N, CA, C and O atoms as a CHARMM CRD file, in Angstrom:
* protein
*
  204
    1    1 UNK  N      0.82400  -1.22800  -0.00600 PROA 1      0.00000
    2    1 UNK  CA    -0.00600   0.13700   0.00700 PROA 1      0.00000
    3    1 UNK  C      0.90100   1.26700  -0.00400 PROA 1      0.00000
    4    1 UNK  O      1.93000   1.28700   0.67100 PROA 1      0.00000
    5    2 UNK  N      0.53900   2.17900  -0.74400 PROA 2      0.00000
    6    2 UNK  CA     1.17300   3.56200  -0.85400 PROA 2      0.00000
    7    2 UNK  C      0.93600   4.34500   0.52800 PROA 2      0.00000
    8    2 UNK  O     -0.15100   4.48800   1.08900 PROA 2      0.00000
    9    3 UNK  N      2.14000   4.80400   0.94200 PROA 3      0.00000
   10    3 UNK  CA     1.89300   5.73700   2.13100 PROA 3      0.00000
   11    3 UNK  C      1.92500   7.13700   1.79100 PROA 3      0.00000
   12    3 UNK  O      1.49700   7.98600   2.57300 PROA 3      0.00000
   13    4 UNK  N      2.46100   7.45100   0.54500 PROA 4      0.00000
   14    4 UNK  CA     2.55700   8.90500   0.31800 PROA 4      0.00000
   15    4 UNK  C      1.79700   9.12900  -0.94200 PROA 4      0.00000
   16    4 UNK  O      1.96200   8.28500  -1.82300 PROA 4      0.00000
   17    5 UNK  N      0.99700  10.11700  -1.17500 PROA 5      0.00000
   18    5 UNK  CA     0.19800  10.41900  -2.21800 PROA 5      0.00000
   19    5 UNK  C      1.01800  11.19100  -3.14100 PROA 5      0.00000
   20    5 UNK  O      1.86300  11.95100  -2.66800 PROA 5      0.00000
   21    6 UNK  N      0.86800  11.08600  -4.42000 PROA 6      0.00000
   22    6 UNK  CA     1.54400  11.79800  -5.62200 PROA 6      0.00000
   23    6 UNK  C      0.69300  13.30400  -5.68500 PROA 6      0.00000
   24    6 UNK  O     -0.42600  13.50400  -5.21300 PROA 6      0.00000
   25    7 UNK  N      1.42600  14.13800  -6.29400 PROA 7      0.00000
   26    7 UNK  CA     0.64400  15.45200  -6.50400 PROA 7      0.00000
   27    7 UNK  C     -0.27500  15.20100  -7.69900 PROA 7      0.00000
   28    7 UNK  O     -0.03300  14.46100  -8.65200 PROA 7      0.00000
   29    8 UNK  N     -1.34800  15.92600  -7.49500 PROA 8      0.00000
   30    8 UNK  CA    -2.52400  15.80900  -8.60400 PROA 8      0.00000
   31    8 UNK  C     -1.99200  16.36400  -9.94800 PROA 8      0.00000
   32    8 UNK  O     -2.45200  15.93900 -11.00700 PROA 8      0.00000
   33    9 UNK  N     -1.04300  17.29500  -9.91400 PROA 9      0.00000
   34    9 UNK  CA    -0.65800  17.80200 -11.15100 PROA 9      0.00000
   35    9 UNK  C      0.78900  17.50000 -11.43500 PROA 9      0.00000
   36    9 UNK  O      1.52500  17.75600 -10.48200 PROA 9      0.00000
   37   10 UNK  N      1.29900  17.08600 -12.35800 PROA 10     0.00000
   38   10 UNK  CA     2.67000  16.82700 -12.58400 PROA 10     0.00000
   39   10 UNK  C      3.51800  18.11700 -12.68900 PROA 10     0.00000
   40   10 UNK  O      4.68200  18.08700 -12.29100 PROA 10     0.00000
   41   11 UNK  N      2.99900  19.22400 -13.19700 PROA 11     0.00000
   42   11 UNK  CA     3.67200  20.44100 -13.07100 PROA 11     0.00000
   43   11 UNK  C      3.50200  21.10000 -11.80700 PROA 11     0.00000
   44   11 UNK  O      4.22100  22.07000 -11.56900 PROA 11     0.00000
   45   12 UNK  N      2.72100  20.74600 -11.02300 PROA 12     0.00000
   46   12 UNK  CA     2.58000  21.44400  -9.81600 PROA 12     0.00000
   47   12 UNK  C      1.79400  22.87600 -10.08400 PROA 12     0.00000
   48   12 UNK  O      1.88200  23.76300  -9.23400 PROA 12     0.00000
   49   13 UNK  N      1.16000  23.03800 -11.07600 PROA 13     0.00000
   50   13 UNK  CA     0.55100  24.32100 -11.43600 PROA 13     0.00000
   51   13 UNK  C     -0.52300  24.11900 -12.51700 PROA 13     0.00000
   52   13 UNK  O     -0.48900  23.11200 -13.22400 PROA 13     0.00000
   53   14 UNK  N     -1.37600  24.95600 -12.64400 PROA 14     0.00000
   54   14 UNK  CA    -2.54800  24.92000 -13.82800 PROA 14     0.00000
   55   14 UNK  C     -1.80600  25.65300 -15.11900 PROA 14     0.00000
   56   14 UNK  O     -0.86200  26.43900 -15.04400 PROA 14     0.00000
   57   15 UNK  N     -2.41700  25.23600 -16.22100 PROA 15     0.00000
   58   15 UNK  CA    -1.84400  25.91400 -17.54500 PROA 15     0.00000
   59   15 UNK  C     -2.30000  27.29600 -17.51700 PROA 15     0.00000
   60   15 UNK  O     -3.47200  27.57700 -17.26700 PROA 15     0.00000
   61   16 UNK  N     -1.36100  28.20900 -17.77900 PROA 16     0.00000
   62   16 UNK  CA    -1.81900  29.61000 -18.03600 PROA 16     0.00000
   63   16 UNK  C     -2.62900  29.90000 -19.28100 PROA 16     0.00000
   64   16 UNK  O     -2.51900  29.20500 -20.29200 PROA 16     0.00000
   65   17 UNK  N     -3.49500  31.00400 -19.18600 PROA 17     0.00000
   66   17 UNK  CA    -4.11800  31.36700 -20.48000 PROA 17     0.00000
   67   17 UNK  C     -3.16000  31.27400 -21.71200 PROA 17     0.00000
   68   17 UNK  O     -3.47300  30.64900 -22.72600 PROA 17     0.00000
   69   18 UNK  N     -1.98300  31.93000 -21.56400 PROA 18     0.00000
   70   18 UNK  CA    -1.04600  32.12000 -22.58300 PROA 18     0.00000
   71   18 UNK  C     -0.62900  30.70200 -23.12900 PROA 18     0.00000
   72   18 UNK  O     -0.39300  30.60300 -24.33300 PROA 18     0.00000
   73   19 UNK  N     -0.53200  29.65100 -22.34900 PROA 19     0.00000
   74   19 UNK  CA    -0.23000  28.44100 -22.86600 PROA 19     0.00000
   75   19 UNK  C     -1.29400  27.66600 -23.50400 PROA 19     0.00000
   76   19 UNK  O     -1.06500  26.70900 -24.24400 PROA 19     0.00000
   77   20 UNK  N     -2.60500  28.14700 -23.16600 PROA 20     0.00000
   78   20 UNK  CA    -3.62700  27.48300 -23.87900 PROA 20     0.00000
   79   20 UNK  C     -3.87100  28.15800 -25.20500 PROA 20     0.00000
   80   20 UNK  O     -4.35900  27.51200 -26.13200 PROA 20     0.00000
   81   21 UNK  N     -3.56300  29.38200 -25.32900 PROA 21     0.00000
   82   21 UNK  CA    -3.56500  30.35800 -26.43700 PROA 21     0.00000
   83   21 UNK  C     -2.48600  29.53600 -27.44700 PROA 21     0.00000
   84   21 UNK  O     -2.80300  29.21300 -28.59200 PROA 21     0.00000
   85   22 UNK  N     -1.50000  29.32000 -27.00500 PROA 22     0.00000
   86   22 UNK  CA    -0.32000  28.74500 -27.71100 PROA 22     0.00000
   87   22 UNK  C     -0.67100  27.47000 -28.39800 PROA 22     0.00000
   88   22 UNK  O     -0.36700  27.25700 -29.57200 PROA 22     0.00000
   89   23 UNK  N     -1.34200  26.58900 -27.61200 PROA 23     0.00000
   90   23 UNK  CA    -1.87300  25.30200 -28.28200 PROA 23     0.00000
   91   23 UNK  C     -2.83400  25.60500 -29.30600 PROA 23     0.00000
   92   23 UNK  O     -2.79600  25.04500 -30.40100 PROA 23     0.00000
   93   24 UNK  N     -3.79100  26.56200 -28.96300 PROA 24     0.00000
   94   24 UNK  CA    -4.86900  26.84000 -29.99000 PROA 24     0.00000
   95   24 UNK  C     -4.33500  27.37700 -31.31200 PROA 24     0.00000
   96   24 UNK  O     -4.78400  27.08100 -32.41900 PROA 24     0.00000
   97   25 UNK  N     -3.24400  28.26800 -31.04000 PROA 25     0.00000
   98   25 UNK  CA    -2.67900  28.88800 -32.29100 PROA 25     0.00000
   99   25 UNK  C     -1.98200  27.71400 -33.20200 PROA 25     0.00000
  100   25 UNK  O     -2.06200  27.60900 -34.42600 PROA 25     0.00000
  101   26 UNK  N     -1.34500  26.93700 -32.37600 PROA 26     0.00000
  102   26 UNK  CA    -0.56200  25.78100 -33.16500 PROA 26     0.00000
  103   26 UNK  C     -1.63100  24.86100 -33.95000 PROA 26     0.00000
  104   26 UNK  O     -1.44500  24.52500 -35.11900 PROA 26     0.00000
  105   27 UNK  N     -2.70600  24.50200 -33.24500 PROA 27     0.00000
  106   27 UNK  CA    -3.73100  23.74300 -33.94800 PROA 27     0.00000
  107   27 UNK  C     -4.30900  24.44500 -35.05000 PROA 27     0.00000
  108   27 UNK  O     -4.64000  23.74800 -36.00900 PROA 27     0.00000
  109   28 UNK  N     -4.51200  25.74700 -35.12000 PROA 28     0.00000
  110   28 UNK  CA    -5.16400  26.40600 -36.44000 PROA 28     0.00000
  111   28 UNK  C     -3.98000  26.90100 -37.17200 PROA 28     0.00000
  112   28 UNK  O     -4.22100  27.77300 -38.00700 PROA 28     0.00000
  113   29 UNK  N     -2.79900  26.54300 -37.04100 PROA 29     0.00000
  114   29 UNK  CA    -1.59600  26.96000 -38.11400 PROA 29     0.00000
  115   29 UNK  C     -1.36000  25.85300 -39.03100 PROA 29     0.00000
  116   29 UNK  O     -1.78500  24.71400 -38.83700 PROA 29     0.00000
  117   30 UNK  N     -0.67700  26.21400 -40.02400 PROA 30     0.00000
  118   30 UNK  CA    -0.17800  25.30500 -41.17500 PROA 30     0.00000
  119   30 UNK  C      0.74000  24.34000 -40.59600 PROA 30     0.00000
  120   30 UNK  O      0.89900  23.26500 -41.17500 PROA 30     0.00000
  121   31 UNK  N      1.43800  24.62900 -39.39100 PROA 31     0.00000
  122   31 UNK  CA     2.44900  23.80900 -38.86600 PROA 31     0.00000
  123   31 UNK  C      1.86200  22.47900 -38.27600 PROA 31     0.00000
  124   31 UNK  O      2.58500  21.52500 -37.98700 PROA 31     0.00000
  125   32 UNK  N      0.44500  22.48400 -38.11100 PROA 32     0.00000
  126   32 UNK  CA    -0.16300  21.28000 -37.56200 PROA 32     0.00000
  127   32 UNK  C     -0.80400  20.57900 -38.66600 PROA 32     0.00000
  128   32 UNK  O     -1.63800  19.71500 -38.39400 PROA 32     0.00000
  129   33 UNK  N     -0.50000  20.86000 -39.95900 PROA 33     0.00000
  130   33 UNK  CA    -1.25400  20.14100 -40.92700 PROA 33     0.00000
  131   33 UNK  C     -0.94000  18.56400 -41.03900 PROA 33     0.00000
  132   33 UNK  O     -1.70300  17.80800 -41.64000 PROA 33     0.00000
  133   34 UNK  N      0.18100  18.15000 -40.44700 PROA 34     0.00000
  134   34 UNK  CA     0.31600  16.62700 -40.60900 PROA 34     0.00000
  135   34 UNK  C     -0.02800  16.00200 -39.28300 PROA 34     0.00000
  136   34 UNK  O      0.15600  14.79700 -39.11100 PROA 34     0.00000
  137   35 UNK  N     -0.49800  16.74100 -38.38300 PROA 35     0.00000
  138   35 UNK  CA    -1.22000  16.17700 -37.20500 PROA 35     0.00000
  139   35 UNK  C     -2.45700  15.65700 -37.56100 PROA 35     0.00000
  140   35 UNK  O     -3.25500  16.35700 -38.18500 PROA 35     0.00000
  141   36 UNK  N     -2.73200  14.44000 -37.22000 PROA 36     0.00000
  142   36 UNK  CA    -4.00800  13.60500 -37.55000 PROA 36     0.00000
  143   36 UNK  C     -4.49000  12.96700 -36.35300 PROA 36     0.00000
  144   36 UNK  O     -3.72500  12.14900 -35.84100 PROA 36     0.00000
  145   37 UNK  N     -5.52500  13.15900 -35.84100 PROA 37     0.00000
  146   37 UNK  CA    -6.28200  12.30800 -35.08300 PROA 37     0.00000
  147   37 UNK  C     -5.57600  12.46200 -33.39100 PROA 37     0.00000
  148   37 UNK  O     -5.84800  11.63100 -32.52400 PROA 37     0.00000
  149   38 UNK  N     -4.80900  13.45200 -33.17900 PROA 38     0.00000
  150   38 UNK  CA    -3.96800  13.45500 -31.95800 PROA 38     0.00000
  151   38 UNK  C     -4.87700  14.29700 -30.84400 PROA 38     0.00000
  152   38 UNK  O     -5.68100  15.17800 -31.14700 PROA 38     0.00000
  153   39 UNK  N     -4.62200  13.90400 -29.67100 PROA 39     0.00000
  154   39 UNK  CA    -5.52600  14.57200 -28.52200 PROA 39     0.00000
  155   39 UNK  C     -4.49900  15.70200 -28.08700 PROA 39     0.00000
  156   39 UNK  O     -3.35600  15.32600 -27.82900 PROA 39     0.00000
  157   40 UNK  N     -4.72800  16.71600 -28.00800 PROA 40     0.00000
  158   40 UNK  CA    -3.77800  17.83100 -27.43700 PROA 40     0.00000
  159   40 UNK  C     -4.52700  18.39400 -26.23900 PROA 40     0.00000
  160   40 UNK  O     -5.68500  18.79300 -26.36400 PROA 40     0.00000
  161   41 UNK  N     -3.89100  18.42900 -25.10500 PROA 41     0.00000
  162   41 UNK  CA    -4.59900  18.82500 -23.80000 PROA 41     0.00000
  163   41 UNK  C     -3.47200  19.87200 -23.22300 PROA 41     0.00000
  164   41 UNK  O     -2.24700  19.76700 -23.29000 PROA 41     0.00000
  165   42 UNK  N     -4.22600  20.86200 -22.66700 PROA 42     0.00000
  166   42 UNK  CA    -3.58000  22.04400 -22.02300 PROA 42     0.00000
  167   42 UNK  C     -3.98100  22.08700 -20.53100 PROA 42     0.00000
  168   42 UNK  O     -4.57800  23.09100 -20.14400 PROA 42     0.00000
  169   43 UNK  N     -3.72400  21.14000 -19.70000 PROA 43     0.00000
  170   43 UNK  CA    -4.33200  20.95300 -18.45000 PROA 43     0.00000
  171   43 UNK  C     -3.12500  20.87700 -17.36100 PROA 43     0.00000
  172   43 UNK  O     -3.43300  20.78700 -16.17200 PROA 43     0.00000
  173   44 UNK  N     -1.95300  20.90700 -17.69200 PROA 44     0.00000
  174   44 UNK  CA    -1.01300  20.89400 -16.56100 PROA 44     0.00000
  175   44 UNK  C     -0.60800  19.54100 -16.05600 PROA 44     0.00000
  176   44 UNK  O      0.05800  19.46900 -15.02400 PROA 44     0.00000
  177   45 UNK  N     -0.99000  18.38900 -16.75800 PROA 45     0.00000
  178   45 UNK  CA    -0.55500  17.17900 -16.32200 PROA 45     0.00000
  179   45 UNK  C     -1.36600  16.64100 -15.29000 PROA 45     0.00000
  180   45 UNK  O     -0.80100  15.82000 -14.56800 PROA 45     0.00000
  181   46 UNK  N     -2.56700  16.90600 -15.04100 PROA 46     0.00000
  182   46 UNK  CA    -3.32800  16.44900 -13.94000 PROA 46     0.00000
  183   46 UNK  C     -3.57100  15.06100 -13.98500 PROA 46     0.00000
  184   46 UNK  O     -3.99900  14.53200 -15.01100 PROA 46     0.00000
  185   47 UNK  N     -3.31200  14.36800 -12.85800 PROA 47     0.00000
  186   47 UNK  CA    -3.68500  13.02900 -12.86400 PROA 47     0.00000
  187   47 UNK  C     -4.94200  12.69000 -12.17000 PROA 47     0.00000
  188   47 UNK  O     -5.16800  13.21200 -11.07800 PROA 47     0.00000
  189   48 UNK  N     -5.80000  11.84700 -12.71000 PROA 48     0.00000
  190   48 UNK  CA    -7.09400  11.66100 -12.12900 PROA 48     0.00000
  191   48 UNK  C     -7.05500  10.71500 -11.11500 PROA 48     0.00000
  192   48 UNK  O     -7.78700  10.86400 -10.13700 PROA 48     0.00000
  193   49 UNK  N     -6.14500   9.55600 -11.22100 PROA 49     0.00000
  194   49 UNK  CA    -5.85100   8.64000 -10.21900 PROA 49     0.00000
  195   49 UNK  C     -4.48800   8.75400  -9.60300 PROA 49     0.00000
  196   49 UNK  O     -3.54000   8.11400 -10.05900 PROA 49     0.00000
  197   50 UNK  N     -4.37500   9.54700  -8.59000 PROA 50     0.00000
  198   50 UNK  CA    -2.98000   9.69000  -8.14000 PROA 50     0.00000
  199   50 UNK  C     -2.36100   8.50800  -7.49200 PROA 50     0.00000
  200   50 UNK  O     -1.39600   8.67800  -6.74600 PROA 50     0.00000
  201   51 UNK  N     -2.85100   7.29200  -7.72200 PROA 51     0.00000
  202   51 UNK  CA    -2.16300   6.18700  -7.02100 PROA 51     0.00000
  203   51 UNK  C     -1.32500   5.46000  -8.15100 PROA 51     0.00000
  204   51 UNK  O     -0.63300   4.48100  -7.87200 PROA 51     0.00000
């Protein structure tokens, strides 16, 4: 059994609005034209099950 819990976020913080905008700009740009079927998330690495 685990005696110590892991942090809920791998980055120890939430994503900033600027980081979310950067992701949106990438997805809307020509640079992402070869991206197909990928899930992009800007959530700071939150772990739903910390065990």
